[in-house]
C-alpha positions in Angstrom: 22.6 -13.1 21.1 25.0 -14.5 18.5 26.9 -12.1 16.4 29.5 -13.0 13.8 31.8 -10.9 11.7 30.7 -9.8 8.2 33.7 -10.9 6.1 34.7 -9.6 2.7 35.7 -12.3 0.2 39.5 -12.3 0.0 39.4 -12.1 -3.8 37.1 -9.1 -3.9 38.3 -5.6 -4.1 35.3 -3.7 -2.9 34.7 0.0 -3.4 35.1 2.2 -0.3 31.3 2.4 0.3 31.0 -1.4 0.4 34.0 -1.7 2.8 32.5 0.9 5.1 28.9 -0.4 4.9 29.7 -4.0 5.9 31.0 -3.3 9.5 28.3 -0.6 9.8 25.6 -3.2 9.2 27.2 -5.3 11.9 26.8 -2.4 14.3 23.2 -1.9 13.3 22.2 -5.5 13.6 24.1 -6.6 16.7 21.2 -5.6 19.0 18.5 -7.2 16.9 15.4 -8.2 19.0 12.5 -10.5 18.3 14.2 -13.0 16.0 17.4 -14.4 14.6 18.6 -13.0 11.3 21.0 -15.5 9.5 23.0 -13.6 6.9 24.7 -15.5 4.0 27.4 -13.5 2.3 28.6 -13.6 -1.3 31.7 -15.7 -0.3 29.5 -18.4 1.2 30.1 -17.5 4.8 27.3 -17.0 7.3 26.7 -14.9 10.5 23.8 -14.6 12.8 22.2 -11.7 14.8 19.6 -11.7 17.5 17.8 -14.7 19.0 14.4 -16.4 18.5 12.8 -17.6 15.3 15.2 -17.7 12.4 14.8 -15.9 9.1 17.5 -15.9 6.4 18.8 -13.3 4.0 21.2 -14.4 1.3 23.3 -11.6 -0.2 24.3 -12.7 -3.7 25.9 -9.4 -4.8 28.0 -7.1 -2.7 26.6 -4.2 -4.6 23.8 -4.3 -2.1 26.1 -2.7 0.5 26.8 0.3 -1.7 23.1 0.8 -2.3 22.4 0.7 1.4 25.2 3.2 2.1 24.1 5.7 -0.5 20.3 5.2 -0.6 19.4 4.0 2.9 15.6 4.5 2.5 15.4 2.9 -1.0 18.4 0.6 -1.2 17.0 -2.6 0.3 14.0 -2.6 -2.0 16.1 -1.6 -5.0 18.6 -4.4 -4.2 15.7 -6.9 -4.2 14.5 -5.6 -7.5 18.0 -6.0 -9.0 18.3 -9.6 -7.6 21.1 -8.8 -5.3 19.6 -10.6 -2.3 16.8 -13.1 -1.4 15.1 -14.5 1.6 13.4 -17.8 2.6 10.6 -15.8 4.2 10.4 -12.3 2.7 7.5 -10.9 4.8 9.0 -12.3 8.1 12.4 -10.8 7.2 11.0 -7.4 6.5 8.8 -7.5 9.6 11.9 -8.3 11.8 13.8 -5.4 10.2 11.0 -2.8 10.5 10.2 -3.7 14.1 13.9 -3.0 14.9 14.3 0.1 12.7 13.1 2.5 15.4 15.5 1.1 18.0 18.4 1.2 15.5 17.6 4.9 14.7 17.6 5.8 18.3 21.0 4.1 18.9 22.5 5.7 15.8 21.0 9.2 15.4 23.7 10.5 12.9 23.0 7.6 10.6 19.3 8.2 11.0 19.7 11.9 10.2 21.7 11.0 7.0 18.9 8.6 5.9 16.3 11.3 6.4 18.4 13.9 4.6 16.9 13.4 1.1 13.7 15.4 0.9 10.7 14.3 -1.1 10.4 15.9 -4.5 7.6 18.4 -5.0 4.6 16.5 -6.2 2.6 17.9 -9.1 -1.1 17.9 -8.4 -2.6 18.9 -11.7 -5.2 16.8 -13.5 -2.7 15.5 -16.0 -0.2 14.5 -13.3 -3.0 12.7 -11.4 -4.0 10.7 -14.5 -0.4 9.7 -15.2 0.1 8.6 -11.6 -3.0 6.4 -11.7 -2.2 5.0 -15.2 1.2 4.0 -13.9 -0.3 1.5 -11.5 -3.9 0.7 -12.4 -3.5 0.6 -16.2 -0.9 -2.2 -16.0 -3.7 -4.4 -17.4 -6.8 -5.9 -16.1 -5.5 -9.4 -16.8 -2.6 -8.9 -14.4 -5.0 -7.9 -11.5 -7.3 -10.8 -12.3 -4.4 -13.2 -11.6 -4.1 -12.3 -7.9 -7.3 -10.6 -6.9 -10.4 -12.6 -6.1 -13.5 -12.9 -8.2 -14.9 -9.6 -6.8 -11.9 -7.7 -8.3 -11.6 -5.8 -5.0 -8.1 -4.2 -4.4 -8.4 -3.0 -0.7 -8.4 -4.5 2.8 -10.9 -7.3 3.3 -12.6 -8.1 6.6 -12.2 -11.8 7.7 -14.3 -13.7 10.2 -12.0 -16.7 10.4 -8.7 -18.0 8.9 -10.5 -20.5 6.6 -12.8 -17.9 5.0 -12.3 -17.2 1.3 -10.9 -13.9 0.2 -14.0 -13.2 -1.9 -16.3 -13.6 1.1 -14.1 -11.4 3.2 -14.2 -8.7 0.5 -18.0 -8.9 0.2 -18.2 -8.4 4.0 -16.1 -5.3 3.7 -18.2 -3.9 0.8 -21.4 -4.6 2.7 -19.9 -2.9 5.8 -19.4 0.3 3.8 -23.0 0.1 2.5 -24.4 -0.4 6.0 -22.3 2.4 7.5 -23.9 4.7 4.9 -27.4 3.2 5.6 -27.9 2.8 1.8 -31.3 2.2 0.3 -33.2 2.7 -3.0 -33.6 6.4 -2.3 -29.8 7.1 -2.3 -27.6 8.4 -5.0 -24.0 7.5 -4.1 -20.8 9.1 -5.5 -18.0 6.6 -5.3 -14.6 8.3 -5.6 -12.2 5.8 -6.9 -14.5 3.0 -8.1 -11.9 0.5 -9.2 -13.4 -2.4 -11.2 -16.8 -1.7 -9.8 -17.2 -4.1 -6.9 -18.7 -1.5 -4.5 -21.0 -0.2 -7.2 -22.3 -3.7 -8.0 -22.9 -4.3 -4.3 -24.5 -1.0 -3.5 -26.8 -1.2 -6.6 -27.4 -4.9 -6.7 -28.0 -5.6 -3.0 -29.1 -2.2 -1.6 -30.9 -0.7 -4.6 -28.9 2.6 -4.6 -28.0 4.6 -7.6 -24.2 4.9 -8.0 -22.0 7.3 -9.9 -18.5 5.8 -9.9 -15.4 7.8 -10.9 -11.9 6.6 -11.7 -8.9 7.9 -13.6 -8.0 4.5 -14.9 -9.3 3.7 -18.4 -8.6 0.0 -17.9 -10.7 0.0 -14.7 -13.5 2.1 -16.2 -13.8 -0.3 -19.2 -14.0 -3.4 -17.1 -16.3 -1.8 -14.5 -18.8 -0.8 -17.2 -18.7 -4.3 -18.7 -19.4 -5.9 -15.2 -22.3 -3.4 -14.6 -23.8 -4.3 -18.0 -23.4 -8.0 -17.4 -25.1 -7.7 -14.0 -28.0 -5.8 -15.6 -27.5 -2.8 -13.5 -26.9 -0.2 -16.2 -30.0 1.7 -15.1 -28.6 2.2 -11.6 -24.8 2.6 -12.1 -22.8 5.1 -14.2 -19.0 4.8 -14.5 -17.1 7.9 -15.4 -13.5 8.6 -16.3 -13.2 11.7 -14.2 -11.1 13.3 -11.5 -12.9 14.1 -8.1 -12.2 17.8 -8.7 -14.4 17.7 -11.8 -17.5 16.4 -10.1 -20.6 18.5 -10.0 -24.0 17.9 -8.6 -25.4 16.7 -5.3 -25.4 13.2 -3.8 -27.0 11.7 -0.6 -23.9 9.6 0.1 -20.2 9.4 -0.8 -18.0 6.2 -0.7 -14.3 6.2 -1.2 -12.4 3.0 -0.5 -8.6 3.3 -0.3 -8.4 6.1 -2.9 -7.4 8.9 -0.4 -3.8 7.6 -0.3 -3.5 8.5 -4.0 -4.6 12.1 -3.5 -1.3 13.3 -2.0 -0.8 15.9 0.8 -1.6 19.0 -1.2 -5.0 17.8 -2.3 -6.3 16.5 1.1 -8.2 19.8 1.8 -9.6 20.0 -1.8 -10.7 16.4 -1.5 -12.7 17.0 1.6 -14.0 20.3 0.3 -15.4 18.3 -2.7 -17.1 15.9 -0.3 -18.7 18.8 1.5 -19.8 20.5 -1.8 -21.4 17.4 -3.3 -23.1 16.0 -0.2 -26.7 16.9 0.6 -27.1 18.5 4.1 -26.9 15.7 6.6 -25.4 13.4 4.0 -22.8 10.7 5.0 -19.4 9.8 3.5 -17.6 6.5 4.3 -13.9 6.7 3.7 -11.8 3.6 4.0 -8.1 4.6 4.0 -4.7 3.3 5.0 -3.2 5.4 7.8 0.2 6.3 9.1 0.2 6.7 12.9 0.2 10.3 13.8 3.6 10.1 15.6 5.3 8.8 12.4 3.6 11.2 10.0 6.0 14.2 10.0 9.0 11.9 9.3 7.1 9.8 6.7 5.9 12.8 4.7 9.4 14.4 4.7 11.5 11.6 3.3 11.4 9.4 0.1 9.5 6.2 0.1 10.2 3.1 -2.0 6.5 2.4 -2.6 5.9 5.9 -3.9 9.0 5.7 -6.1 8.3 2.3 -7.7 4.7 1.3 -7.2 2.3 4.2 -6.5 3.8 7.5 -7.8 2.3 10.6 -6.2 0.8 8.8 -3.2 1.0 9.8 0.4 -0.7 7.9 3.2 -2.5 10.3 5.5 -2.6 10.2 9.3 -5.8 10.7 11.3 -4.5 14.1 12.4 -3.9 15.2 8.8 -7.4 14.1 7.9 -8.9 16.0 10.9 -7.0 19.2 9.8 -8.3 18.9 6.2 -11.9 17.7 6.8 -13.3 21.3 7.0 -17.0 21.3 7.9 -17.3 17.5 7.9 -17.9 15.9 11.3 -16.3 12.5 12.1 -19.2 10.4 13.5 -17.8 6.9 13.4 -14.4 5.2 13.1 -13.4 1.5 13.0 -9.9 0.3 12.7 -9.7 -2.7 10.3 -5.9 -2.8 9.7 -5.6 -6.2 11.6 -7.2 -7.8 8.5 -4.8 -6.2 6.0 -1.8 -8.4 6.6 -3.9 -11.5 5.8 -5.3 -9.7 2.7 -1.9 -9.0 1.4 -0.6 -12.5 2.2 -3.4 -13.9 0.1 -2.6 -11.5 -2.8 1.1 -12.4 -2.7 0.4 -16.1 -2.5 -1.9 -15.9 -5.5 0.6 -13.7 -7.4 3.5 -16.1 -6.9 1.4 -19.1 -7.6 0.6 -17.7 -11.0 4.0 -16.0 -11.7 4.5 -17.9 -15.0 1.2 -16.3 -16.2 2.4 -12.9 -15.1 5.6 -13.4 -17.2 3.4 -14.7 -20.1 1.6 -11.3 -20.1 5.0 -9.7 -20.9 6.2 -8.6 -17.4 9.9 -9.2 -16.8 11.8 -10.5 -13.8 12.4 -7.0 -12.4 8.6 -6.4 -12.4 8.0 -9.7 -10.6 10.5 -8.9 -7.9 9.2 -5.4 -7.5 5.6 -6.7 -6.9 6.9 -9.5 -4.7 8.7 -6.9 -2.5 5.8 -4.5 -2.5 3.3 -7.0 -1.3 5.6 -8.5 1.3 6.7 -5.1 2.6 3.1 -3.9 3.0 2.2 -7.2 4.8 5.2 -6.7 7.2 4.3 -3.0 7.9 0.7 -4.0 8.8 1.9 -6.9 11.0 4.3 -4.6 12.8 1.6 -1.9 13.3 3.4 0.7 11.3 0.5 1.0 8.9 -3.1 1.0 9.8 -6.4 0.9 8.0 -9.8 2.4 9.0 -13.3 3.0 7.9 -14.4 6.6 8.8 -17.9 7.9 8.6 -18.2 11.7 8.2 -21.3 13.8 8.0 -22.0 17.1 6.4 
């Protein structure tokens, strides 16, 4: 292991938080494992930590140290949004840091306790709050999402057969996998909770002959989904509603919900599964694809602030399998497949497409802070899946 000294530029008179944080970072990074972190400081000096494959972080503004000292859970992402630092390989850098975070916390329990000392704010769970939360992310504009999603307009984990397969084919495989888990056929009426831009509804109706009622809280999604349904000539089989899951009435033979559960939040987990139980015919099946937090990390995760919740998905909370089991009520889990190994590649494809078309993103009116926020979001999620700190699964439940 090579470790240098983090040096303050002689001409800089840094605030106390910055002067304290620089040697503190040296303590946290000196036992880095699984790679070499090369740190470039604002004065042009460099220092290295760890051993193995190199990844670089260039700190351009010493304000980053104050952010990390005062907002340890949020500061790294906020500093990237503000342009205070950059990296030659952002996903690899973040993966190296998250893989070492647990060991650093164990070595420095007081610092870890301070980082965890900011409780989550109480989340509002009313219908208006839910609509606002969804609008914040999904109503950014269909043209933005077109720039980095594939032609199916599917915004969830794909399932790849090989590295050379197109993202669109991998997404179609995932959609068909959900249909097959539900044993869909022409006699089924499916409720899709969180229908997005209609990719599942088009597959379920167009390839399996099922009736689909899709619901979303995003007006932008609903508008495009309806257009796509009409263009496919499937208006007699598919209805798209602007509706919250708590407002659904009636009975359905099947329910599908693909990476919508994360947006529900902890307080509405039980009402969500109660809705599934209420609307499903006896013996009916539900296929829920959801991102998961490992059970051993859930208590800590749910108790402390999260950068993605603050800046990308307000109101979200990723469940654990244990939390789902406690909330599922009379629904029986009959099948589960982990597909999280495919999510890092899905996210890498999205980020590559986003950055390749970043000039078009700016042309839509999005500023540099927005670009850096989404760059960090996609890279951080990729890193978390590669490190195994996030998972994804398709669950089949039966009433």
